[in-house]
N, C-alpha and C positions, 0 to 999 in steps of 0.2 A: 125451703125450695125456689125461694126466688134464683135461691146464692146457687145452687145447683144449674135450673135454666141458662142464669147467667152464662156460667159455665159451656153448657153445652154449645146456649147459640155461639159465641169465640170461636167453639172448638168446630162448629159444622160451617160456619164462617170463612176460618183459614184452612180448612177443607176444600170448601167453593173458590175462593183465591189461589190452591194450591193446581183447583181442576183448572182454572182459565188459564192461569201459568204454564201450564201440561197440556195443555192442548193448542195454545199459540205456539209454544217449542215444537210441537208436532206438526204444525202446518209449515213453521221455517223450516224446519226439518226436510219436511216433506218437498215444498218449493224450491229450495236448494240441491237437492239430487235430484228434482227435475229438470232444471237449470241443468246441470250436472250432464245431465242423458241427454243432454240437447246434442244435434250437430252426431257427426260419424267418428269411427278410431280408422285412421289411416296408418297402416303399416311399413315399412322398408327393410331394405339393410344399404351400407352404406359400403362400399367397396373403393378401392384405387385404382390405379390405370393398370397394376398389376393383376388386378383381379382378385384382391386380398382382402379381407372385411376388414373394419376399420371401428374396433371399438372407441370410447372417450367421446366423442365426436356429437357436438352440442346441436340438437336439433327443436327449433320452438317458431311458434308463429306469431308473423310477422307480425308489429301493433297490439301484441296479448302477451302477457306474461307468463302465457306457459310455455314449456320448455321442459324435454328430455335426454336424457346421453344416451348413447348407442351402449348395447350391452358386447360381451367379447365376441361374440359373432358377428358385431355389428349390426345386427337387428334392432328396430325401434317401433316404437308403440306411441302416437299422439292421438289424444280428440282435438278434431275441426270442427267449426262452428258451422262451414259452411261452402259450397266452390269455390269463393270468393277469398277463399286464405289463403295466402302463403309460404309456406316451409321456410326456414332458413336454415343451413348445413353449417356449421361452423367449429373447422380442425387447425388449431397452428400447425403452420407449413403449408397448409391448403387453401387453392379462391375459393373461399367463400360461395354460396351457390345460395340465387333463391329459385325459386319452384311451384308454379301456380297449383294448385289440388284438383280443379276443375270436377269433375265425378270420380278422377283414380281413387280408388281405396289401401293401391299399389305404389307409392315412391322411389325408386331407389337410383339414386347417382352415383355420379363417379365420379372421385372426389380427385383433380388433377393436383401436384404437387406444385408449389411455386417454386421458379426460379431463382434459385440462394443468391445467384448473382443477380438478377437482373429485376428482385423485386422486392430484395430487402429494403427496411426503413432504418436509416440510421439517423441518429438523434445528431443534428449538427448546430447544435447552437441557436433559443429563442426559435427551434424552427422541427423539422426535419424532409428529410430527401430519400425519395429510392434513393439506391446504388446505382442505380447506372445514371441517375443525374448529376453524381458528385463529378467534380473537377480539383478537388483536391487532396492531400494524402491523409486519407481515414480510413482505417480499420475497425472491424465491431467481429467480437467476442459475444458466441448467446449463451447462455448457463451448459446447455450439451459440451462443449467444450470446454469448459471449467478444468482446471485443476483439481488433483481431490489431494485427501490427507489431511491431518490436523495442520489446520491453517488458519494464523492469529490477523492477518490481516487479509482483505478482497484483494494489494496488488499481486499477494504471491497466483492469484485464480489465473495472473498471466505469464507469470515466467516461461520461458521456452514459445512463447505462445503468439507473439510479435515482434515482426524484423525490426532488430534497432534499440526495444527496449530493453533495458540492464536491471533486472532486479535481480539484487541481493539479500540473502538472511541469512543470518547466524543460527544455534540452536536455540538462542536468548527469547522465552517465549514472552519478554518483557520489553523487546528492540522491535522496534518497527523496520519491514524491511527499508533498502534505499533503492531509491527508484529511477533511471537516466534516463532519456530520450532523446536519442538521437547526437548522443556526447556532452559534455559539460560545456555550462556556459555563462558560470561565472566563478570568482573568485568568491561570492560568498558560503555559506554551510547552511543546514537545517532548511528550514521550506524553502529560501531562495532556488536549490538544484533542483527541487522536486514540480512533477503536472503540479497543474492547476486542476482540482474535483468539481466539478458540479455532480448534483445528486438531483432526481427529479427536478430538475428546472432551479434548485437553488444554489447559485455559485458559492464557492468555498467552505461547501459543510464537510462539517465532519468526514472522514473516509472510515471512522468506527465506531460511526452509530449504524453500520452496516454489518448485518452474520449475512456470510458467503450464499444462503441457502435462501438468500431475499432478492438477486440478484436477479434480473432477468437478460439482460444482454452490457457489457461494455465497449461504448464508442471511444477510438483510440483519436483524435487530432493531432495532426502529424507536424503538421508545416501550417506557415504565416500564414497561409493564404485560406485554413480553416477556421487559425486560431485565432486573429488579429478582432473576431468578434466580439473578444475578452477581452481584449486591449491588454491594460500595463500588468497583468496576471500570467500572460499567458505564452514567454515566450520558450518554458522549459517543457510546453505539450495541456493539452486539456486531454483529461480521461472524465469523459461521463457515462455515469453510470444511471440506468432504468431500471428500477424493482415491480417485483412482478408485481400484477394486478390482474383481479378475475376477469376474463372473458367476458363476451356480450352472451346470458342465458344460459349462464356457466356458474355451476354449486363448486364449490371444493374444499376438504381437506385433509392435510397431507399431514404427514410427521418425514422427518428423516433424520437419522440418531449415527451415532459410531462409538467406538471404544479400542482402544488406542493404545498401544504399547511406545517408548521411547528409550533407546540406546545409544550410547556414545559410537558413533559410529570409525573413532579412531583417537589413539590416547600416541603419546609422547613416549617413547622406549628408551626410558632411564633406567639408571643402574639402583640394583636390592641396596637392601644394605650387606651383606657378605660381598655381594659384588662392586662396593666401593670401598669396602674395609681391605680385600687385598687389590686393587687397584692401587689406594696410596701407600700398601705396607712392597707389593712388587717397584712401587718406585721412591724405595727407602724411607717413606713417610713418618715418623713416629704415630704411633694410634691416637686416635683420637680423645680428648679429654671426658670426664666422665657427664658432662654434662651433653655433651656434642653423640654419645656414642652410649647408651643402655644396654645394650646388646639387641636393640627394637630391628624389625625389618620391616616394615612401615611404607606403603604401600599409594601416598599421599591422594596420588588423581581416585583410585578407588574410593578412598575415606571420606569423599566431599564429595563425589558425585554415585549417582543412582539411578537407576529405572524410572522411569516418568513414564505415569500412567494420567490418561488423557479423556475425556469423554465429550461431546455434543449433540445437543439435543435440539430439534427444531422446529415446535407445529406451528402451523399457517391453515388459516380457514379467510373462506370470503364466498364473494357471491355477486352477479349482478342480474338486473331488472330492466324492467323497461325503464326506468328513468334515474336509474342508481344505482350506484357497485357499492361495493363495501372490503376492507378485509382488515385483517389482523391477525399478528405473531408474536410468539415467543422465543427467543436462540438464549440457550445456556452453554457455557463455554467455560471446563474445568482443564486448563493446561497444566499437565508438572512439571517444570522445567528439569535437565538432567543434573542439575547444578544443585545440591540441597539446600533447602530455606528458599529455593525460587520459585516463583509460581505466578498463573493471571488465572480470575476463575472473573467471569463477565457475565452480563446479563444483559442483551437486548429487547424490548419490546416496540413492536410498531401496530400502530392503527390507521387504517383513512378511510375516508367515507364521501362518495361524490353524489350527488343530488343534481335531477338537471328538470328545468323549468322552461314555461311557455315551447312547449313543442323541441324541447333543444333547443333552443336559442340561450339561452342564458343556463350555465353548472357552476356550483358553486361548490368546492372541497376543499379540504382541510386532511392535512397527515401530520403526524403527534410521531417520535423515533425519541426513546433514550437508551442509553446505554449506562451500564453501573458497573462498574470495576473496582475490583481490591487485586492487589500487584504485592506481592512477597522477594524482596529483594536484599540483595548484600550491600550493605555500606563499603566502595573501595573495593568494586567487585575484584577490578583487577588486581588489586595483592591475591586477595585469595586463587585468581588464575596462574598468577605467576609464581607462587609460592609450593603449591601443587607441584613442582614440576622442583624448584628450585631450593626447596628445606631438603633437609638431612635426612634419609631413608634410615638412619642407622638410632633414631630415637623413637619413642611412641609419643602420642597425644596429653598422655594425662601423665602425672604427679603423682605419686603415692596419693595422695590427700584427694584425689578426684579432680584438681587446678590445669589447667592448660601446660602443657611444660611448652616453655619460652628457653632462651638463650640471650638476652637483651645487647652483652656484650659481643655477639657475633656481628662481624659485617660478610660484604657482599650481599650477592639478593637474597636467599633466602634466607632471612631473617624472623621472619612470624609463622608463627604457625596457624598452616589453614586451616584450620581444621575449627581453630579458635576464633580466625575471623573469618567464616560462615556460621558460625556457632553464638558469636558475642557481637557482631554488627548487625544490626535488623534495619532494614528498611521495610514501611509499609504505606502504601498508596492505594488512597480513594480516591474514584475519577469518576463523576457525575457529569455523560452530557445529554443533551435534553434541546430537541429540533421540533418548532411548532410552524405548521405553512400550509399559509392559507389562499386559495387558489378562487379567482374570479375572472370567468370567462363567456363574453358576449359576445354569438354573431350578429350583427349589426347587421349588413347586408349578404348578399349571394356572395361567397368568397371573402369577405371583409371581419376580421373577428378580431377583439378586443381583450387582450390579460391581465388582470391586475393580481398582482401578489405578494403579497406580506410572509415575512419571515422572521423570527429569532431563533438563536442559537445562546445556550448559556456551556459552558465548560467549566466544570470549578474540578479542582485536585487540590485536597490535602495529605500533604504530605507526612508522618511520620516516622522519626529515624532514629534509634537506641543506642549508643556503645557503653554495652551497662561494665559493672566495675572489674571485668573478667578479661576487658577489651585490650589487646595490644596496641592496638592504635590508638587509645584514649589513654596512657599508665596514666595510676595514680588520680586521675581524673575524676573517682567513685564516679563515674554514670555518665554522659552528656546524651542533649536531648536537644536534639533538633527538629522544630518544626516551622510548619510553613503551610498556608491557606490561600488560595492564588484561584482570583475568578476572572474569564474573559465571555465578553459575550458579544453579539453578534447581531445587530439589524439590519436586515434586507430591506427595502421595499419598492416595487418593480411596477413598470406598464410600458407596453408595445404590442404595435399591432400587428397583422399578420393580412396579408391581402392575395388571394392566390385568382388567378381568373386565364379562362385558356378560353382561343379567340380563333378559330381555324386552326391555321399549325403551328401559332405561336402559343406560347406558356409562358406566365409570367408569375415570379412571387415576388413581395415586396415587404421588409421589413422597418418600422420604425418605432422606436423605446428611449424608456429611461429608466436610470438606476440613481437610487443612494444609496448607501453604506454606512453603516457606524459603526466599529471594533470597540469596546474598550477593554484594553489587558493589562495584565499585573494589577489587579485591585486584591488586594490582599497584604498578608504580613509575612514576616518570617524571620524567629529568633532561634540562636544555640544559646543554651545555658550547661553548666554542673557543677556535680560535687551534693551527690541524692542518697541520705541515709540506709535505701536500699534497693531493688534493682524491680518492683514487686510491680510498680506501676508504669516503668518505662519513661517512655515520651510524652505518657497522658496529662499530667501535672506538671508544666515545668516552673510551677507555681510552691513546686516542693522542695525548687533544691536551691544551693549556697554556693553560689559563686564568690569568689573572694575579691575578685574584684570586678570593675570595668573590663577586663581585658577580655574576662569569661563571661560577661553576657557580647552577646553578641548580636546585633539586628540584621538582617537582610538590604544591604542598599542597594540590590540589582530589583528589589518589587518596588519598581517607581509606575504609579497607575496612569494610563496615556488612554490619548481619547485618539482617534485616526479617523478620518468623512472622505471617503470617494465616493462624487458626483461623476457620472457618464452617462452621455447622447451617443445613438448607436445606429446604424442601420445600413442596409442588405438589398440588393436587388438583384434573383436570379434568370436569368432567360432561358428560355428553350424555341430556338426556332426546329421545326420537324421532326422532335428524336432526335438529329444530328446533332445539330452546331448548339452547342452551352456558353453560357458569359455567364460570370459571377463577382459580383462585387458590394466589397462591404469601407464603413468608415466607422469606426467609435472617436470618440473623444472623449478621456479619464482627466478628474482633475483632483488632486491626491493631498490633502494638508502633510502628507508628512514628510515634502520635498520644500523646497527653496521655494520663498517668493515670488521671482521670477520665473521660476521653470513647474508652477504646480501644475498647469495642463499637457499636451499632450495629444496628439493625432496620431490614429494608430488604422493605416490604409490596407486593401488587399485589394485582389486583382486575381482572377482564372477562368479557364478558359477549357472546354472541351469540345472531344469532334468524334463524336462515335462512327466512325467509319464504319463499322458493322452494317449500318442501314444506308448504306451508300447503294448504287445500283451494280455496280460492280465486283459487290464480295457477293452478289448470288451465286458468281461461277467460282467461285471457293468454299464449297461448304463443308469442307474440313475445320474453316473457322467459324465457331457461334457464338465468339462474341467479339468487339474490339474498340477499344478507345483508346484515344491520345487526350492528356490531361497536362496542361501547366499552368504555372503561379507564382507570385510572388507576393509578399506581405510582409508586413509589421508588423512585432508585437514587443510587450514591454516585460520589466521584467520589476516589480513591487513590494513584493511577498518577502517577511523579516525584518520589516524597517517597521520603528514605533513611531509615533509623534511627535520627540525629539531629537530626531535623524540630524535635519540640518539649521536647527535653533545652538545659540550659545548654551551651553549644558551646566551650571555648579552642581558643584559637590563635597562630602566632605571630606577635610585635608586633613591635617595635624591636629590635637585637643589643645587649650592654650586655657590659664587660670584666667576667669575675666570676675573677677567680684568674688575671689575666693571657690571660683565656682570651678570645674572643670567646664569646657567647653567644646563643642566641635568648630574648627575652623572651615572657613564657607568657601573655596573658591574654583574657579574656571576649570572643568575638564573635559568640555569640547569645544573648538571652535563653531562658529556659525557660520555655513553656507550657505548664500541668497541663491545660490544657481543649479545647487545640490539634485539631480534628477532620476527617472530611474531608469536602469536599465533597459537596452534597445537592441532588438534582435528583430531579424531582416532574414528571410529567405526565398530566396527560390528554387522551384521544386517543377520536375517534369516527370508525367510516369505514362505506360502504358498497363491496360487493362485488360487481359485476351479471354478467352473461353476457345477449349476445341473437341470437336466429339460430343456435336451438343451439348457442350459445358460436364463433360467427362472431365475436363482438366481445365482447369481454372488458374490463376495468377496475375500476378500484378511487376510490375520494379520501377521501381523511383531511383529518380538520383536529385539529389541536393546538395545545396550550398548555403549554410546556415551561419553568418557572419553578428558574432554581439559586439555594439561598441560602447561606451560608455559607461565601461564596468566599475564599480564603487569601491574604492581600497579608500581603509580608516587609516592610514598609516602614511602620507606624504608627507615629508618634512616641510615648515616652513617655517620662520623668523619670530621670534618672540617681542620683536620690536612693531612686526605689526598685527600679530595674533596673539590673546592670550595664552594660551599651548602652544609646543611646540611642531603637535602636529592635524590635520585637517583630514577628514573623509569626503572625498572628490570622483568626479565623473572624467577619467581616466584611457582607463585600456582597452585593448578591440579580441576579441578572441575567432576561430574560423573552426568553423564542422562543416567536411565534407564527406558526402559519402555515397551508396550504394544500398538501397536494400532488393531481395528478391523474395517474392513469396510465391507458394507456389500449393493446389491443394489439388488432389486426384480421384476418380473413384475406380480402384484399380482393375475392381471383381464387385460386378451385385446382380445374384441373381435373388430368386425368388426366400430362398434359405439362407445363402451367407451373404456378403457385403465386403470389405477391404476399401478405409476412404486413409490415406496418404497423406498425411500436409507438412515437409518441410518449407524452413523459412532460412535465410542465412545474410545476414549485413556486415558493412563494412566499413567503419569510417575513421577519420582522420581527422586526429584534434589540436589546433596550434595557436600559440600566442603571437598577435600580431604587432603589440605596441603596450607597455603601461606607460609610456609617458606622455603629454603634449610640449605644448610651446610655455604654459605655466607650470605645472606640476612634473619633476621628474624622479627616475627612481630605475636605476639598470637592472636591479632582477628585485626577487621576495623569495627572501629563504626560510621555507616551512621544514613540517618533521621533526621538529624538537625532539629525538625517541632518549636522550640519557645512555647511561652506560657507565660501568669504571672508565673512569680517564674522558669520559663524552659529554658531560650532562651541557657545554656550550655549544657541542655542533647539531648540525643541521644535513638531513637526509635527504630534501629534494628541494627542488628551482622552478622556480614560476618564472622567465625567460622569455623574451618573442624569441622566435623560429623554433621554440618548443613545445611541448604539450603538456598539460595541466597534468600535476603528475610526475611530473620526468627527475629522477635519480641522478644525485651530484653525489658521489661516493669515490673512498680511496679504489685505487687502483692497486685488488692483490695480483703478486705475480711470483707465487707460491713458496715453498719453503725451501729455506737455506740447508745445507748439511749437518749442520745443527738439528734441525726439524723445527724451528724459528716461523714463521709467518715475515715475509719480507711485502714491503710493497715497493712501486714506483712513483717517485716524486715528481715534482714539478719541472723538474731538469731532465726528466728523463732516466735520474739513478735509481736503483735498486739498493731501498734501504731496510735494515732489519730492526731500526726500532718506530716508533708512532708516529705517524707523517703530519705533517701541517695541514691546517685546512685549508691552504692556498692551495696543496696536491688533488685536493678532491677533485675530479672529470666527471662529465657526462656519462653517464651509463646503460640508458634506455627509461622506458618510462611504464606506468601501469595501464596506458587505458589499453585494452584490446582491438587489436585491427580485426577479428569479427565474430561477430556472435551469431550462433545456429540455434534451431531448433527442430524436432523433427518428430511429428506426430503421427501415431497411427491407432485405425479404431477399425475393431473385428467384430461382425456379429455373426451369430449363427442361430440360428432357431429363438428359444430364448434365455441363448448364452453371448457377453458383450466382453470381449478384453482392449482396455488398452495400455499404450506405454509412450513413454514421450523423453526422447534422448534428446540433451541439451547441451552447451557448453563455450567456451570462447576459445579463440586462439591467437595469440602473438601480444602477449602480456608479459607484464612482470610483477613480480612479489619481491616486495624485500621481507629475508626470514630473517627478522633481530631477535624473535627465540631464541633458531638454533644461535646466532652468534651470539647472545648473552647465558647463554647452556654452557657453547662449547668452551670452555675452564680450565683445563687440565690443572692450572700450577694452583687454583683453589679448591680442589675436591673438598681441602679442608675443612670449608667455608659453607658450600654449597654442592649441591647430586648434580651430576655430569649427566650426560645421554650417550649413549652405547657406541654411540657413532668415536666420540672424543676417545675410543678403548684404544684407535690409532695415531690421535694424537699424541707428539712429545711432551712429555712432563714440563720440557723446560720450554713450551712453546709459550711466551710469555705477551702475545699476540695475535692469540688464536678470536677472542671476543671481539677483536675491532670490527665494527661496522664498516665493510665493505662490500666491492662487487665480489667476491668472491660469494656472498649471503643471497645474492642478488639472483632469482631461480624466475623458469618458465611458470608462468601460470595457468597455460592452457590448462583445459581440458574436457572431459566427454562423460556423462553422467546420466545415469540412465534415473532420471527425476522422481520417477511415479511408472505402477503397473497395476492395473486393477484387472480383476476380473469378477465378474458378474453375473447374476444370473436372476430370473424376470418371473413371476407368477404371474398370472393372469385369470384368477376365476370367476368361475360364471355366477355371480355374483351381481346383482345388481346398486349393491354397496361397497363394493371392493371393484378398484378398477386396475390396480396393479400395483406387487409388492416387488421390490428389485433387491435380496441381499449380494452383495460383494465384500468383496476379501482388497482390501489397498496395498503394497507397499512404496516406502518413498525414503528416495535417497538407496537403492539399492544396491551400486557403484558409482564408482567416478577411477576413470584410467587419465594419469596425469605423471609428469615425472618432480612436481613441486613437494618436497620432501617434509613440510607441515602439516597440522593438521587437516588441514582443508584448504584445497585452491580459492572458495569462492569468500575470499577479502571483501571486505567492505568497502565500494569502489564509489559512495558518497562524501563530501566535504571537499577541502582542499589538498587534503593528503591521501588521495586514495592506495589501495595495494602496499599497503603495511603490515606484517603477522609480529605484532611489540607486546607477547606475554601477554596480551589481554584478548585472545580468540574464543568467544562463548563456543565450545563445540557443538559439531552437527550432529544433529541426531540421524539413526537409521529408525523409523518407524513401519511399524505391520498394522495394520489398524481393520476391523471387520462394520461392517455397516450394515443400515436395513432404511430405502424407502419407502413409502408407503402413500398412494394415494386412495381419496375414496370419494 
């Protein structure tokens, strides 16, 4: 009984507590519901100046977290607490409005469009400026202007969009595009020729960390008066990337994705098997041997190329409240190359959060970005690309036993089975990039702000290459494994003050800052070994190899870890008087450990001015002109990219081997001379420009003229006496190069009605490049020979030359004089005589250069109700391309050893000179390309959860008009040997894609 009572008592107590808890919960919910019901509802419809409803406008109560968005019809409904509340209406591209509620129950504002020319905010480095206040040559491209299609790098977003910017890209998914701004200004290659990237304020951040869908705007700083604030890394221009962030009161979820099909846009027209047999028979040649003719008709291009399928998916979300904003995104790219066994798979994850404290006086934020990519490629890709043209079509790819058919005794250019090269020599690269950036921003006083940022970037690359036992590139090696693991890290600490103040007609902006950067590069190892019992593990376990000697176990001597430090002090002053007269001056002092102890510090000044003529009273009588500004500037920037900590030091390396107490040891000796005076290359740019707007800015544009002079160019092969130096060459600053030109950009709203609009935006630029000097009083050299292309009997020849008075990429070739009566190619020698034999190297003459005289782009955007159409035409004029591929193929007399193109059928079989690289193969590189055409349809359902869904179809590389006879005229313009097609061009593709953009 007592036991039962105890159980009943416990159960009753539990019921009592549950009842009390339930009562409290009901009371809390009631109070909450009552609190939510206080105040009143305000409704309205938001429209634009054309009286069209505006969906997606953020409406929030100022000073609270309450916020809603307008629906498809521009309608909204929000609860306010009382008449003292203020409604804030926010929409990207429109002027934000704040309207007191008062006693109204309907608030329906008309949002005015921001003037694109006058009010756009442009990031200029450690700050921002209204476009109308800019005094330098700066171009801003927003996300709605970006190129569409299968894009591996964000640099491709800008192709054809920016005057003076030349972006070239082959079809290789693993190769970055070459980007040149206002002409080349260095003899060095790689990063030394590329613009300097800044991502969300982090200088030097890798552009590979960003997916195109995550980018809001890209600002291009062209002249030194704009770039000098970045000092010793900015001589090739600065590209500032700003990623998408949540707007105030906005919550967003979006998806974008596409699927694409890529095919080779053009193939070489070479002979088929039957055609080659007939050609040889018609010219009295004996049938090919059984090793070279098994009765096959093989199209090697078709065999190693394929249709590529690509996909891209991007999901992002974010939000912004009264004191914080946050966001994250995930991007996945799978780009299958059209050459078998080439592809790129990449995943990018980004996230950020910003929190504000003490009435927004303190802002703390952190951003994390990670890019993880897996690349498949072919070892000695050039061998595959050349042999798919040269290899005899009269043999099949396989022997009867399934092994790859080869004839190692065959000479000439087509000596390796291209399918074997593609299948048996594989490269797998895994790359991991991570960027963490933290920021603290303090509003100290009215107008005075301090910003501190810390960032660290890690770049880990693991290379796994295996040439298996069937590889014709590693015969009798029983498999060759090449492994490397390299880690590069960058740490940056920056702190700077911004002071903005307006008093009366005067406005000033001041900047003062400090930066410290430490780069650790090449921290890793690399080795090559061979002799595996089987191919099952590939290069995954080099310890299983069985090299027979030290010569088969090779350590990578190029991977030498180094630490480089850069310390900087910088400042800038901007002055605006009465919105008419603008003045900008900046100075940066950089110190780099990469250079000689006597030249580690440098100054990079800049000054520019602007006159807003439109603000003058006399312009009121010219109503057709709605904006007019004259600007001029001069500045100096440097180029220290591409250097390591040992660039100026006496460096020792391994030489030959010797016996040391019965052991084989490496001899150590000097391999590089010391130069205590080595410093960065320096570029001084003068720029004068005009910005204008006509007919209420229906037509806007700019014209810029610049002179860009680079001095102290670095070259590492100046001859010195070994009686004074340990080795016979030294790296020194001597050369000078000049670029000058004009850029014109226009944008016109040709038609604008409530249902239809057409915007057209052409741009064109002209640049002249000339090398001014290679020697000084100490180091002398008359010219630098480049472009050693090889070829039968031409292994020691150079096809380009760098010399004063000529452009970088100048061709120096034999002078073709046509064919003689016997059909043999003839040439004009140095004495002016016509000869039918191979000329001497002294017979070569200047024949043109690879630099385009004009670069142009023309973008057009149409919209009709829910439809949109965009197309981009771009191209170049006035450049030359050396088609060394055509020269190597044109060997009628060697048709027994390699295939020939159909064009060779008109050549004499007796022409033993036809293949010689001469100005016969120097062709016009001018082209006009319909680069992209995109048709879209936008659905805006009447749903509170779905803002818009856009479906689109896009075509890339639709057609190209050119006289160039090669695969494609868009040859790589980077490096010291631009404009050469030498059996190594990864074919460009024609792409069809279908995609969807959805926002919620």
